[in-house]
N, C-alpha and C positions, 0 to 999 in steps of 0.2 A: 686231655689232662694226663700228665705223666703219673707213673705209679708212685713216685715219691710224694708228689703233691697230694694225690688221693690219700695216701697213707697218713700224711701230716694232718689233713683235714679230718680224717677219721679219729686220729688221736686227740685233736682239739675238741671234737664233738664228744668223745668219751669223757673228757675232763670238764665238760659243761660250759665251755666258753661261748659267749654270745656270737651271733653271726658277724657282727661288725668287727669284733676282736679277731675272729678267725680270718677275716679278710685282710686285716692289717698285718697279722703275723705271717700269712702266706705271702703277702706282697713284700714284706721285709726280706724273706728268703729269696724271692724271685729277683729282687734288686741286687742282692749279694751275688747270685749266679750271673746276672747280666754284667756286673762289674768285671768279673773274671772270664765271662763267656765259657763257663764250664758248669757241669752239673755240681750242685752244692755238696753232694756226698763224696766228690773227688777232691775237695779242698782240705788243706791241712789247718792245724790250729794257728800256725803262723800266718797263713793266708787270711784267716778271719781276724786276727790281731791287726794286720796291716789295713784291713777294710775299715775297722773301727777307728784307726788313726786317720784314715782318709776322710771319714765322716766328720771327725772332730777338728782336724787341722786344715783340711783342704776345703771341704764343703761347708764347714762351720755350721752344722745343722743345729737347730734349737734343741733344748734339753728334752722336751716331750717327744720329738722325732727320734732322737738318739735312744731314749728309753724304750720306745716301741720297737725300734730295730733290734735292740739288745734282747728284749723279751721274746720277740718272734724267732730270732736266730738261735737263741739259747734253747728255746723249746724244741726247735727242729733237731738240733744236735744232741741234746740230752735226753729228750723223750722219744723222738722218732728214730734216731740213729743209735742212741745209747752211748754217746761219747761224753765223758765228763772232762771238760777242759777248764783249766784255771783262768784262761783269758776272760771268761765271762764275769769273774769276780773283779778283774782289773778294769774292765771296760765300762763299768757302771758310771754314768755321769754324776758329777758332784751335786749334792742336794743344795738347792738355793731356797731359802725361806722367803717366799714372795706373798705379800698380802693380797687377797682377792679384791676385785673391784666391787664396791657397794654402791647401789643406786638409791637415792632418796625416794620416798613414796611419790612425791610430786614428779620426779623424773620418770618413774615407771608409768605414771598416769599419762604423761606427755608422749612417751614412746608408744604405748598401746593405742592411743588415739590416732597415731599416724599409720597404724596397720589397717589398711582399707579392707582386706579380705576377712570376712567374718570368721571363717574356720581358723585361720592363722592367729587372729587376735584372741579368740576364745581359747585356743590351745596355749598360747603364750600366757594368758591370764591364769589359766589352770596351773601351768608350770610354776608361776610365782606364788599363788595362794596355797599351793600344796607342797612347795619346796621340792619340785621334781627335777630330775635330769632331763635333758632334751629328748632322749630316746624314750624315757618313761612317759613323758607327756604326749608325744606324738603317737605312741602305740597303746593308748588306753583302750581296753576292750569294754564293750557295753556291760557285760556282767560284772566288771570290776567296780562299778559304782553302786554302793549300797545306800540307797536313798533313805531307808528307815533309820539306819544308824548314822547317816551322814558321814560315811567313811569311804575312802578310796583304797582298793586293793592294788598296791604297786608291785609290779614285777621288776625287782631290782637287779643290780649287777650280779652275775654269777649265781643266779637262782636264789638270791637273798630277798625274799618277799617281805613286805611290811604293810601296815595300814596307817593312813594319815587322815586326819579330819578334813572335811570339805566345808567351807563357809556356806551358810544357807543360801545366800545370794548367788554364790557360784554354782550351787546345785540347781537352782532355778535356771540359771544361764545354760548349763549343760543340758538340761531337759529340753529347753526351748530349741537349742541347737540340734539335738538328736531328732527332733520332730521335723527338721528341714530335710533330712535324708533317710531316716529310719533304717539305717544299716543294722543288720542283726549281729554284726561282728565288731566293728570299730566305731569308737566315738568320733574319731576324726578320719573318715575314709578319704582316700585320694580322690581328687576331682575326676569326673568321667573323662575329660580330655587328656588326663595324664595316664590313662590306662594303656598298657602296652599289649602284651600277648593275652591269650585266653586266661581268665581267672584273675587278671590284674585289677579288675574292678573291685575286688574284695580285699585290696591291700590298704594299709593306712598311709597317712601323710609321710613323706620322707623327711628325715632330719634336715637334709639340705634345703628343702623348700621353706621349712619353718625358720631355719637359721637365716636364710636370705631375706625373708620378710622382716625379721628383727633388725638385721643390719641396715636395710633400706630405711626403716622407721627411725632408727637412732640417728642416721645421717640427716634426716629431714628436721629433727628437733634441734640440731646444732650442739647437742651435748658432746663434750670433748673427751669424756671418759672412754677408755678403751675397753668397752664392755661387750661381752658376747652373751648368748642366751643363758649361760651358766651363772651370769651375774644375778639373774632373777632368783636363783636358788640361794646364792650367798646373801642376797638382800632379805629373803624370807627369814633365814636364820637370824640375821642381825636385828631385824625389826621385831621378831618374837622375843629375842633376848632383851631388847629395850623396853618391851612391855611387861617384863617380869616373868616370862615363861621359864621354867626350870631348864637349865642347860642339859640336864640328863634327859628330859622329855624331848628337847630339840634333837638330841643325838638319835633318839628312837625314830623321830619323824624323818630325819635325813637318811637313816639307814647306815650311820657310821658304826664301824666295828669298835673303834676306840674313842673314848671321851676326849683324848688329846687332839684328835682331828677337829672335833666340834669346838674345843676351847679357843681356837684361833679367833672366833667371832667376838670374844670378850675384849679383844684389842681394837675392835672396829666400831664400837657403839659410842656415839657422841653423848647420849644420855647417861650412860654408865660413867664415862669420863667426867662429866659435869657433876654427877652425884658424888663422885669421889673427892671433889675439891674440898668440901667442908671437913670431912674426916681427916684428910691429909693436912689441912691447915690446923686442925685440932691437935696434931702431934706435937706442936710447939707450945701447947698450953703449959704454963709454968716453967718453961725452959729458958725463956728470954729475960727472966727477972734477975 
């Protein structure tokens, strides 16, 4: 490991970034260096500008990829090297308002039935009924489950913890699953055959294995929606909103900082749209005479 890489990793740790985010940011800087075949601290602002043009115009990378590259490279130059360059403000990809994919409850039932591995199916079920991100669901620790209060302590992004309620049936399901392995650490420990070096038997399921199990299941159902595991979280919010749960409470359960982020689900609920038809029709009362 080079001194620059080690220093950047230390800076990322000091700022409290998650391990996966640290990996993505370091990879972004490495790819920049590989592109020029030079150490990144020897590149100029114009070099970085041309690299972002290459990503946009030549490679035509998707917006999430471009955003991650910008965030990682920007962190390296501004935080690790202390260089304030204007190019980072110019290189930000344009925002595109894209509505998330929502799965109907019957679609979710069909998908989960196709997940043959019990651990993956129960993990995915927990992600849905608790509105979790993939990493949050795969990395639930045993002490995080408060059976008395029926609450789950979620370790959110960038250290933003929250509590979410667990359905009683889901709590029984989690208890039964834990008794199959009795791990003192993880609710979903990695299978023994996945263990690598010493100590790996005490690690949780990887996000990749859970994602693959979901992808394989949705393909078996024939559902044509372009849904990933995160669609379970979107569906959770939408279904709660349809049942009349306060949007402010849903914001708390999802761990959103801004209510504006949660408000997107008001555009996705069929029940709410149907309920609005009568009041909208009523706007014409007395106006057509």
